BALO-355946 format. One line per field, with one value per residue (C-alpha): x, y, z. Coordinates in nm, 3 decimals. Layout:
xx [X,...]
yy [Y,...]
zz [Z,...]
# end
This chain:
xx [-5.264,-5.558,-5.535,-5.182,-5.192,-5.469,-5.173,-4.901,-5.168,-5.270,-4.901,-4.802,-5.076,-4.983,-4.610,-4.743,-4.952,-4.641,-4.363,-4.139,-3.797,-3.523,-3.266,-3.562,-3.682,-3.542,-3.569,-3.433,-3.494,-3.461,-3.588,-3.415,-3.594,-3.402,-3.440,-3.619,-3.501,-3.695,-4.022,-3.920,-3.703,-3.998,-4.088,-4.504,-4.550,-4.227,-4.196,-3.953,-3.726,-3.385,-3.307,-3.067,-2.973,-2.688,-2.842,-2.978,-3.124,-3.420,-3.672,-3.567,-3.647,-3.385,-3.520,-3.304,-3.380,-3.234,-3.497,-3.822,-4.145,-3.901,-4.036,-4.292,-4.564,-4.521,-4.135,-3.999,-3.818,-3.547,-3.418,-3.103,-3.003,-3.079,-3.375,-3.775,-4.037,-4.227,-3.957,-3.961,-4.118,-4.458,-4.468,-4.286,-4.166,-4.142,-4.293,-4.254,-4.560,-4.316,-4.461,-4.275,-4.349,-4.306,-3.982,-3.735,-3.951,-3.760,-4.012,-4.247,-4.432,-4.437,-4.592,-4.496,-4.702,-4.510,-4.673,-4.879,-4.833,-5.099,-4.913,-4.890,-4.592,-4.560,-4.213,-4.098,-3.778,-3.522,-3.413,-3.165,-3.476,-3.344,-3.661,-3.526,-3.823,-4.124,-4.380,-4.651,-5.012,-5.186,-5.560,-5.435,-5.261,-5.529,-5.848,-5.628,-5.501,-5.874,-5.950,-5.627,-5.765,-6.135,-5.999,-5.739,-6.056,-6.288,-5.972,-5.845,-6.018,-6.112,-5.946,-6.074,-6.132,-6.234,-6.410,-6.548,-6.277,-6.285,-6.480,-6.415,-6.247,-6.508,-6.714,-6.405,-6.264,-6.595,-6.572,-6.211,-6.283,-6.553,-6.372,-6.147,-6.402,-6.273,-6.493,-6.595,-6.718,-6.819,-6.883,-6.592,-6.546,-6.452,-6.223,-5.921,-5.871,-5.675,-5.676,-5.788,-5.848,-5.839,-5.948,-5.704,-5.427,-5.283,-5.485,-5.863,-5.882,-5.688,-5.583,-5.491,-5.213,-5.225,-5.309,-5.190,-5.313,-5.301,-5.169,-4.800,-4.830,-4.653,-4.688,-4.965,-4.743,-4.437,-4.592,-4.698,-4.551,-4.277,-4.119,-4.141,-3.931,-3.741,-3.640,-3.579,-3.374,-3.170,-3.112,-3.038,-2.746,-2.547,-2.679,-2.774,-2.782,-2.963,-3.251,-3.307,-3.648,-3.791,-3.846,-3.638,-3.823,-3.835,-3.997,-4.228,-4.244,-3.891,-3.697,-3.925,-3.619,-3.348,-3.666,-3.651,-3.270,-3.219,-3.512,-3.422,-3.073,-3.171,-3.369,-3.031,-2.816,-3.075,-3.353,-3.512,-3.589,-3.909,-3.938,-4.272,-4.394,-4.608,-4.700,-4.885,-5.031,-4.867,-5.177,-5.314,-5.524,-5.719,-5.560,-5.692,-5.501,-5.245,-5.169,-4.959,-4.667,-4.424,-4.261,-4.196,-4.441,-4.746,-4.680,-4.945,-4.790,-5.060,-5.387,-5.543,-5.284,-5.066,-4.809,-4.933,-4.734,-4.649,-4.379,-4.293,-4.158,-4.010,-4.297,-4.251,-4.274,-4.259,-4.496,-4.557,-4.925,-5.167,-5.452,-5.284,-5.357,-5.123,-5.178,-5.019,-5.025,-5.168,-4.971,-5.022,-4.744,-4.751,-4.495,-4.573,-4.312,-4.034,-3.785,-3.709,-3.859,-4.092,-4.197,-4.439,-4.562,-4.908,-4.898,-5.202,-5.271,-5.495,-5.397,-5.604,-5.596,-5.690,-5.976,-5.831,-5.498,-5.201,-5.026,-4.706,-4.754,-4.804,-4.945,-5.296,-5.320,-5.188,-5.524,-5.654,-5.629,-5.800,-5.503,-5.231,-5.315,-5.415,-5.609,-5.935,-6.138,-6.083,-6.082,-6.435,-6.570,-6.522,-6.747,-6.532,-6.471,-6.593,-6.690,-6.588,-6.634,-6.400,-6.023,-5.867,-6.092,-6.223,-6.043,-5.958,-5.830,-5.574,-5.219,-5.181,-5.388,-5.156,-4.855,-4.977,-5.046,-4.686,-4.586,-4.745,-4.583,-4.176,-4.158,-3.972,-4.213,-3.948,-3.714,-4.025,-4.160,-3.745,-3.772,-4.036,-3.973,-3.641,-3.784,-4.079,-3.789,-3.558,-3.869,-3.989,-3.572,-3.594,-3.867,-3.795,-3.558,-3.841,-4.112,-3.856,-3.877,-4.274,-4.310,-4.079,-4.228,-4.595,-4.502,-4.171,-3.960,-4.091,-4.460,-4.756,-4.856,-4.984,-4.794,-4.846,-4.837,-5.021,-5.103,-4.950,-5.030,-4.800,-4.868,-4.594,-4.557,-4.386,-4.166,-4.182,-3.838,-4.042,-3.841,-4.077,-4.089,-4.215,-4.518,-4.607,-4.705,-5.021,-5.069,-5.439,-5.505,-5.849,-5.962,-6.345,-6.477,-6.782,-6.740,-6.942,-7.182,-7.409,-7.820,-7.975,-7.825,-7.703,-7.754,-7.497,-7.494,-7.245,-7.241,-7.027,-6.701,-6.569,-6.228,-6.117,-6.312,-6.060,-5.772,-5.883,-6.026,-5.733,-5.464,-5.705,-5.740,-5.415,-5.299,-5.494,-5.327,-5.005,-5.080,-5.275,-5.127,-5.158,-4.849,-4.509,-4.286,-3.937,-3.629,-3.420,-3.079,-3.018,-2.672,-2.605,-2.819,-3.024,-2.880,-3.104,-2.958,-3.153,-3.004,-3.259,-3.483,-3.874,-4.039,-4.372,-4.483,-4.258,-4.512,-4.801,-4.661,-4.660,-5.012,-5.294,-5.420,-5.669,-5.443,-5.492,-5.807,-5.742,-5.607,-5.192,-5.132,-5.147,-4.879,-4.486,-4.173,-3.944,-3.740,-3.614,-3.631,-3.360,-3.214,-2.867,-2.880,-3.023,-2.900,-2.628,-2.870,-2.938,-2.719,-2.934,-3.146,-2.829,-2.807,-3.191,-3.041,-2.822,-3.074,-3.292,-3.043,-2.994,-3.310,-3.301,-3.651,-3.882,-4.152,-3.939,-3.869,-3.680,-3.259,-3.176,-2.861,-2.743,-2.793,-2.643,-2.322,-2.343,-2.367,-2.046,-1.857,-1.973,-1.905,-1.551,-1.623,-1.455,-1.142,-0.857,-1.054,-1.377,-1.438,-1.772,-1.796,-1.843,-2.110,-2.310,-2.293,-2.436,-2.665,-2.822,-2.746,-2.959,-3.182,-3.291,-3.315,-3.537,-3.743,-3.851,-3.929,-4.158,-4.465,-4.692,-4.329,-4.488,-4.161,-3.826,-3.523,-3.352,-3.555,-3.423,-3.374,-3.219,-2.960,-2.919,-2.786,-2.524,-2.428,-2.333,-2.107,-1.899,-1.865,-1.730,-1.479,-1.370,-1.291,-1.219,-1.084,-1.369,-1.693,-2.015,-2.165,-1.760,-1.774,-2.123,-1.995,-1.671,-1.886,-2.086,-1.824,-1.657,-1.962,-2.087,-1.745,-1.712,-2.095,-1.994,-1.697,-1.863,-1.875,-2.194,-2.368,-2.656,-2.964,-2.777,-3.123,-3.090,-2.772,-2.870,-3.065,-3.388,-3.617,-3.891,-3.663,-3.697,-3.373,-3.346,-3.284,-3.120,-2.819,-2.796,-2.815,-2.532,-2.352,-2.387,-2.284,-1.988,-1.772,-1.607,-1.957,-1.981,-1.996,-2.310,-2.126,-2.031,-2.388,-2.572,-2.350,-2.418,-2.789,-2.766,-2.603,-2.868,-3.132,-2.958,-2.915,-3.253,-3.385,-3.178,-3.396,-3.734,-3.993,-4.062,-4.464,-4.354,-4.067,-4.323,-4.315,-3.921,-3.829,-3.788]
yy [-14.011,-13.802,-13.593,-13.581,-13.457,-13.201,-13.077,-13.032,-12.889,-12.583,-12.589,-12.455,-12.273,-12.033,-12.038,-11.875,-11.642,-11.527,-11.487,-11.366,-11.346,-11.619,-11.423,-11.283,-11.555,-11.791,-12.149,-12.422,-12.713,-12.664,-12.851,-12.857,-12.948,-13.018,-12.848,-13.092,-13.178,-13.007,-13.143,-13.305,-13.533,-13.669,-14.010,-13.980,-14.276,-14.411,-14.749,-14.670,-14.347,-14.383,-14.065,-13.926,-13.613,-13.520,-13.596,-13.324,-13.539,-13.671,-13.545,-13.625,-13.491,-13.438,-13.368,-13.269,-13.228,-13.168,-13.239,-13.346,-13.116,-12.813,-12.769,-12.475,-12.404,-12.105,-12.068,-12.033,-12.335,-12.323,-12.552,-12.709,-12.416,-12.142,-12.074,-11.977,-12.240,-11.946,-11.913,-12.282,-12.284,-12.415,-12.682,-12.985,-12.842,-13.103,-13.045,-13.209,-13.354,-13.377,-13.480,-13.325,-13.623,-13.915,-13.773,-13.998,-14.269,-14.546,-14.649,-14.352,-14.332,-13.982,-13.800,-13.614,-13.395,-13.305,-12.974,-12.918,-13.273,-13.375,-13.687,-13.802,-14.002,-14.234,-14.374,-14.446,-14.281,-14.314,-14.181,-13.940,-13.802,-13.955,-14.111,-14.437,-14.530,-14.350,-14.512,-14.407,-14.347,-14.506,-14.407,-14.057,-14.060,-14.138,-13.905,-13.599,-13.637,-13.698,-13.396,-13.242,-13.331,-13.194,-12.879,-12.822,-12.886,-12.644,-12.381,-12.491,-12.319,-12.590,-12.577,-12.411,-12.515,-12.334,-12.623,-12.357,-12.478,-12.876,-12.989,-13.391,-13.415,-13.278,-13.587,-13.728,-13.435,-13.380,-13.716,-13.618,-13.297,-13.409,-13.738,-13.445,-13.278,-12.966,-12.675,-12.687,-12.333,-12.496,-12.131,-11.981,-11.759,-11.356,-11.407,-11.633,-11.974,-12.222,-12.408,-12.363,-12.681,-12.604,-12.886,-12.782,-12.525,-12.314,-12.015,-12.141,-11.871,-11.548,-11.299,-11.567,-11.435,-11.647,-11.998,-12.355,-12.401,-12.778,-12.689,-12.584,-12.244,-12.413,-12.789,-12.850,-12.714,-12.851,-13.241,-13.217,-13.456,-13.254,-13.029,-13.401,-13.561,-13.226,-13.280,-13.654,-13.602,-13.353,-13.576,-13.884,-13.702,-13.657,-13.960,-14.205,-14.526,-14.371,-14.270,-14.576,-14.589,-14.299,-14.485,-14.312,-13.988,-13.775,-13.446,-13.346,-13.202,-13.061,-13.396,-13.577,-13.582,-13.707,-13.967,-14.103,-14.089,-14.265,-14.566,-14.610,-14.666,-14.919,-15.125,-15.106,-15.260,-15.512,-15.651,-15.827,-15.554,-15.365,-15.157,-15.030,-14.670,-14.491,-14.108,-13.945,-13.570,-13.299,-13.181,-13.539,-13.695,-13.971,-14.165,-13.927,-13.904,-14.186,-14.451,-14.703,-14.670,-14.888,-14.668,-14.247,-14.238,-14.322,-14.013,-13.778,-13.464,-13.258,-13.098,-12.892,-12.642,-12.661,-12.910,-13.127,-13.108,-13.432,-13.699,-14.065,-14.299,-14.642,-14.870,-15.149,-15.516,-15.730,-15.592,-15.796,-15.977,-16.082,-16.323,-16.255,-15.908,-15.586,-15.354,-15.027,-14.874,-14.534,-14.419,-14.087,-13.873,-13.618,-13.311,-13.114,-12.851,-12.711,-12.573,-12.799,-13.084,-13.309,-13.574,-13.828,-14.164,-14.298,-14.702,-14.820,-14.724,-14.842,-15.125,-15.100,-15.386,-15.397,-15.550,-15.802,-16.068,-15.898,-16.010,-15.878,-15.565,-15.653,-15.478,-15.603,-15.557,-15.217,-15.058,-15.269,-15.002,-15.224,-15.459,-15.202,-14.903,-14.945,-14.618,-14.615,-14.390,-14.590,-14.953,-14.849,-14.843,-15.214,-15.475,-15.645,-15.413,-15.563,-15.340,-15.495,-15.405,-15.634,-15.530,-15.828,-15.875,-15.679,-15.429,-15.188,-15.314,-15.249,-15.203,-15.426,-15.677,-15.760,-15.725,-15.991,-16.219,-16.159,-16.172,-16.553,-16.628,-16.567,-16.208,-15.977,-15.716,-15.507,-15.477,-15.375,-15.120,-15.007,-14.956,-14.744,-14.534,-14.438,-14.385,-14.117,-13.947,-13.916,-13.822,-13.514,-13.398,-13.376,-13.123,-12.918,-12.685,-12.602,-12.547,-12.312,-12.118,-12.080,-12.047,-11.773,-11.593,-11.639,-11.577,-11.403,-11.323,-11.100,-11.113,-11.252,-11.539,-11.891,-12.230,-12.474,-12.850,-13.109,-13.461,-13.639,-13.951,-14.153,-14.405,-14.682,-14.982,-15.322,-15.478,-15.900,-15.883,-15.631,-15.321,-14.994,-14.786,-14.439,-14.382,-14.041,-13.818,-13.674,-13.320,-13.388,-13.718,-13.835,-13.844,-13.930,-14.215,-14.285,-14.485,-14.462,-14.780,-14.834,-14.892,-14.938,-14.946,-14.620,-14.467,-14.441,-14.303,-14.240,-14.510,-14.558,-14.725,-14.886,-14.956,-14.591,-14.440,-14.682,-14.520,-14.171,-14.093,-14.212,-13.973,-13.662,-13.739,-13.786,-13.518,-13.273,-13.421,-13.303,-12.999,-12.924,-12.544,-12.646,-12.908,-12.755,-12.731,-12.913,-12.704,-12.730,-12.611,-12.413,-12.496,-12.380,-12.265,-12.594,-12.810,-12.854,-13.085,-13.157,-13.188,-13.451,-13.658,-13.577,-13.852,-13.885,-14.058,-13.724,-13.515,-13.678,-13.661,-13.268,-13.256,-13.282,-13.633,-13.611,-13.764,-14.076,-14.162,-14.140,-14.462,-14.452,-14.225,-14.400,-14.177,-14.278,-13.964,-14.077,-13.704,-13.644,-13.920,-14.111,-13.757,-13.925,-14.150,-13.915,-13.575,-13.646,-13.574,-13.239,-13.075,-12.898,-12.769,-12.609,-12.474,-12.354,-12.127,-11.954,-11.872,-11.738,-11.536,-11.345,-11.318,-10.948,-10.857,-11.027,-11.253,-11.302,-11.620,-11.556,-11.409,-11.140,-11.101,-10.820,-11.030,-11.341,-11.082,-11.019,-11.388,-11.417,-11.119,-11.235,-11.594,-11.486,-11.716,-11.513,-11.509,-11.445,-11.786,-11.658,-11.306,-11.123,-11.085,-11.492,-11.443,-11.267,-11.428,-11.778,-11.638,-11.495,-11.876,-12.064,-11.810,-11.820,-12.211,-12.253,-11.975,-12.145,-12.491,-12.286,-12.208,-12.035,-11.794,-11.505,-11.291,-11.302,-11.413,-11.733,-11.992,-12.235,-12.502,-12.291,-12.165,-12.536,-12.571,-12.280,-12.418,-12.755,-12.603,-12.425,-12.666,-12.860,-12.599,-12.555,-12.873,-13.060,-13.389,-13.427,-13.671,-13.426,-13.484,-13.383,-13.128,-12.938,-13.020,-12.825,-12.541,-12.547,-12.543,-12.243,-12.073,-12.104,-12.024,-11.714,-11.621,-11.666,-11.470,-11.176,-10.877,-10.874,-11.189,-10.977,-11.122,-11.071,-11.043,-10.681,-10.626,-10.792,-10.560,-10.659,-10.548,-10.489,-10.185,-9.843,-9.639,-9.513,-9.803,-10.003,-9.734,-9.700,-10.106,-10.111,-9.875,-10.091,-10.412,-10.240,-9.968,-9.915,-9.787,-9.419,-9.171,-9.113,-9.199,-9.556,-9.621,-9.481,-9.714,-10.022,-9.927,-9.928,-10.191,-10.430,-10.245,-10.359,-10.687,-10.724,-10.563,-10.846,-11.118,-10.970,-11.128,-10.860,-10.895,-10.746,-10.475,-10.212,-10.321,-10.234,-10.185,-9.782]
zz [11.442,11.368,11.655,11.656,11.256,11.410,11.675,11.393,11.163,11.418,11.529,11.157,11.122,11.476,11.283,10.978,11.143,11.437,11.232,11.491,11.460,11.583,11.737,11.943,12.088,12.349,12.210,12.461,12.160,11.835,11.541,11.203,10.888,10.583,10.264,10.001,9.626,9.360,9.302,9.016,9.184,9.391,9.289,9.184,9.344,9.567,9.742,9.975,9.993,10.218,10.404,10.629,10.811,10.574,10.209,10.077,9.785,9.947,10.182,10.594,10.891,11.193,11.509,11.787,12.137,12.506,12.729,12.759,12.771,12.681,12.351,12.351,12.052,11.831,11.852,11.517,11.376,11.098,10.883,10.802,10.599,10.833,10.579,10.805,10.728,10.586,10.363,10.184,9.890,9.823,9.556,9.656,10.032,10.316,10.649,10.974,11.232,11.520,11.869,12.167,12.404,12.204,11.969,12.150,12.110,11.862,11.644,11.607,11.286,11.100,10.880,10.605,10.330,10.031,9.922,9.568,9.505,9.717,9.878,10.233,10.355,10.611,10.779,11.134,11.279,11.504,11.888,11.695,11.488,11.121,10.914,10.794,10.549,10.419,10.239,10.047,10.189,9.907,10.009,10.098,9.789,9.576,9.744,9.730,9.350,9.274,9.509,9.283,8.955,9.026,9.193,8.845,8.579,8.783,8.731,8.303,8.091,7.809,7.473,7.183,6.833,6.547,6.297,6.041,5.797,5.849,5.553,5.547,5.839,6.052,6.171,6.286,6.476,6.655,6.812,6.912,7.043,7.259,7.380,7.541,7.687,7.458,7.322,6.930,6.761,6.436,6.249,6.383,6.672,6.692,6.934,6.917,6.950,7.088,6.752,6.385,6.207,5.816,5.535,5.257,5.303,5.568,5.376,5.428,5.686,5.676,5.939,6.219,6.460,6.695,6.792,6.591,6.300,6.160,5.796,5.709,5.434,5.123,5.205,4.916,4.699,4.843,4.822,4.427,4.235,4.095,4.324,4.560,4.291,4.269,4.667,4.630,4.380,4.541,4.828,4.646,4.436,4.822,4.968,4.672,4.909,5.161,4.936,4.750,4.825,4.552,4.233,3.948,3.826,3.535,3.517,3.209,3.004,3.025,3.056,2.834,2.522,2.821,2.909,2.595,2.522,2.811,2.723,2.392,2.535,2.749,2.494,2.244,2.480,2.613,2.314,2.591,2.863,2.796,3.147,3.226,3.335,3.561,3.447,3.720,3.675,3.910,4.091,4.059,4.326,4.449,4.117,3.818,3.568,3.650,3.365,3.277,2.978,2.794,2.543,2.566,2.241,2.465,2.704,2.672,2.668,2.567,2.705,2.447,2.365,2.680,2.795,3.070,3.362,3.579,3.665,3.504,3.687,3.714,3.770,4.080,3.931,4.222,4.501,4.832,4.755,5.013,4.864,4.527,4.516,4.523,4.814,4.947,5.309,5.398,5.665,5.885,5.973,6.223,6.148,6.525,6.468,6.208,6.432,6.640,6.423,6.563,6.390,6.492,6.331,6.379,6.538,6.330,5.962,5.659,5.381,5.026,4.824,4.433,4.317,4.058,4.096,4.034,3.684,3.573,3.353,2.981,2.714,2.751,3.088,3.138,3.112,3.427,3.676,3.936,3.931,3.890,4.078,4.491,4.497,4.714,4.494,4.223,4.356,4.524,4.193,4.131,4.099,4.329,4.614,4.926,5.230,5.541,5.893,5.988,6.053,5.942,5.540,5.258,5.039,5.341,5.666,5.887,5.873,6.218,6.055,5.777,5.995,6.222,5.879,5.769,6.137,6.146,5.822,5.968,5.839,6.092,6.186,6.367,6.082,5.806,6.109,6.087,5.773,5.725,5.993,5.820,5.490,5.683,5.867,5.567,5.331,5.608,5.596,5.176,5.221,5.509,5.312,5.136,5.386,5.589,5.307,5.286,5.626,5.659,5.415,5.510,5.889,5.910,6.248,6.506,6.300,6.491,6.341,6.475,6.483,6.308,6.275,5.997,5.937,5.656,5.459,5.322,5.049,5.069,4.882,5.028,4.757,4.772,4.968,5.209,5.101,5.127,4.840,4.861,4.614,4.736,4.996,5.063,5.202,5.269,5.339,5.345,5.720,5.631,5.829,5.626,5.316,4.948,4.927,4.675,4.800,4.493,4.172,4.105,4.390,4.641,5.017,5.306,5.561,5.870,5.799,6.129,6.000,5.936,6.235,6.461,6.286,6.179,6.511,6.711,6.444,6.521,6.864,7.025,6.736,6.952,7.257,7.106,7.066,7.355,7.440,7.829,7.748,7.840,7.540,7.487,7.551,7.230,7.169,6.857,6.766,6.382,6.135,6.003,6.233,6.568,6.830,7.145,7.479,7.582,7.398,7.404,7.497,7.510,7.843,8.008,7.848,7.984,8.309,8.283,8.193,8.520,8.582,8.333,8.078,8.287,8.146,7.820,7.595,7.561,7.252,6.958,6.766,6.792,6.808,6.554,6.553,6.743,6.905,6.656,6.540,6.589,6.302,6.065,6.144,5.878,5.611,5.683,5.489,5.224,5.570,5.623,5.298,5.309,5.629,5.412,5.147,5.421,5.607,5.298,5.129,5.223,5.281,5.526,5.313,5.025,4.872,4.600,4.645,4.437,4.245,4.506,4.766,4.531,4.565,4.880,5.008,4.805,4.995,5.306,5.304,5.123,4.803,4.495,4.424,4.089,3.957,4.011,4.045,4.091,3.696,3.732,4.006,3.805,3.555,3.711,3.864,3.540,3.408,3.712,3.709,3.414,3.364,3.678,3.558,3.247,3.461,3.703,3.536,3.811,3.890,4.102,4.161,3.946,4.149,4.257,4.447,4.686,4.430,4.195,4.539,4.598,4.227,4.242,4.604,4.453,4.151,4.386,4.638,4.298,4.178,4.516,4.615,4.320,4.478,4.692,4.609,4.593,4.932,5.089,4.900,5.034,5.374,5.332,5.190,5.432,5.683,5.535,5.487,5.821,5.948,5.804,5.942,6.283,6.222,6.147,6.404,6.602,6.465,6.338,6.083,5.741,5.575,5.653,5.470,5.133,4.897,4.736,4.484,4.734,4.878,4.768,4.651,4.951,5.150,4.912,4.875,5.226,5.279,5.041,5.217,5.503,5.322,5.161,5.336,4.994,4.895,5.133,4.876,4.693,4.360,4.393,4.546,4.290,4.053,4.243,4.229,3.889,3.815,4.026,3.836,3.454,3.600,3.732,3.408,3.175,3.395,3.382,3.148,2.871,2.996,3.323,3.196,3.303,3.652,3.739,4.093,4.172]
# end
């Protein structure tokens, strides 16, 4: 067999070098090589491949001879499609190794070499030349794979990671990079890196125009208590049954009167009812500033001369207890991309336990934070806190250890996991619309910039009936793998925490693996603005197969894809994202986050929403009313105009006016379909953001844009009147302190 293989190899080399024309040669015996299927159809480790002369879907060999010993070396062979051998694709092509003398032998063994894959397939041929079965030569295959791996490792440039801004996640990140054999730049790098790891926000490292950053712009603002509550409230209005996992919330101080009135009415209707509420500061973290109340008068609304921004939520009265202690779950979630939306959930998480046995809240124990609050940063200072190197004991344990314990008691763990996955997907769907607005403002389409991903920390509480409740979402979950330990009275130092390291290193390592720039990107079809549908599901296994064999030495991914894997069940919830697509389309200037009054009118005209019952004057009044109300609720507003949340409110109002007989969800869907149909019918289908006017445009550009938006404004006089009207409307919306900074 070895001599035979050498002969064949020499024959093939000679055929490649000669390259003679087929028509000029007097060939008595012809050998036909059938063109193989694409390499994707070749099984990585086929046990048996049945082939026939006419089957083009699998590699086969047909050898046709008219006489013994009449085949001459150096003559060109033909394949079944008439292609020259040298024209066959180099990757995944099949080359035969016929033997001149033994071709008519009934059970002669043949060897097929699949080019580009390092596979050698062996089989037996019949007298007619058809190969019946082909088996993989495992020893040769493994040897060639190892050689190919060494070659690919030499050729491939190591992935570069900038860790200069990593902060508390640095130790876990270093371990992960070393594990993957990537290259770390702890002090940064003048040349661009593949991945930038930031510790706080997208803006930790400015002027990044390529690569990938582990923070989304706007994520910190979006996941503050107030903004998260507003986003969840909007989706609760549309899907009240789907979003019942988020506690009822009131925003402070603007909804203090509403909160007080509702609680007073509840107590008047039933004197035995005495609910408990938990108050959280808007920008608080690590349990700072959280306290419990039973009466609205107990709220601490002022901090000096300024009102405190925060939320007050219903307290969950019946939590699930283990060892008589209340606990919550810290689950790590990776948002791999926004468009298309890809979500991964870590299979392993942490559980943080209180350090004081739980009792129903009463006026006496409301201040017992070690009983009611599960925050690690609070309980670690309790004298009862237990540091343990074991995963199933102590005040911080792995999620799997708790689930195993529940399973031993007969709990349906699959059902619990299913409910948690649904909670995560629905929450991300609720915050994505605002994130898209932030993203297009920081990285407008067509502008150089990085792509983004981010690890989020979901804090989830299990009720006694095993229903998961969302407590909050952390944009910067702690990835520290050490914990504080009091080595002597009043002296603390950081010591390794095996539980943290097991969970967090795996999350960071596999996040890097998923964001490896060497991985092939999935193919996605974007059907409608804001609504994405995948032609095929993106599987982790598929991604690993596309990568080199180096992945084989790493453990299986601890991150599980949940979206778009389960997109069919949840795509119907993405209504607000479709509204956000309309909002972004009419923003006017790339980088804006606010809709101007003229852009709002352009939206109405383009979608043909005005009629005799709702004139353009009514449109202006609606814009002024809603924008003024929202400008008073956002204290740090950097620019005037209508934000996304205000636009969503206006959209709901218009949907209610136009489709009065329907429920809110159907009203919104009907108006969305109407707007999207009008936009699709527009000639050219260009980006409508260039049509609407903006405060940032100079007057010359603005009047030209107005002329494009409305053909009736072709003469200079109507253009001046339109621009003047836009100016006056802005003047009415500008705060007095900003009157000097009016647009040109």
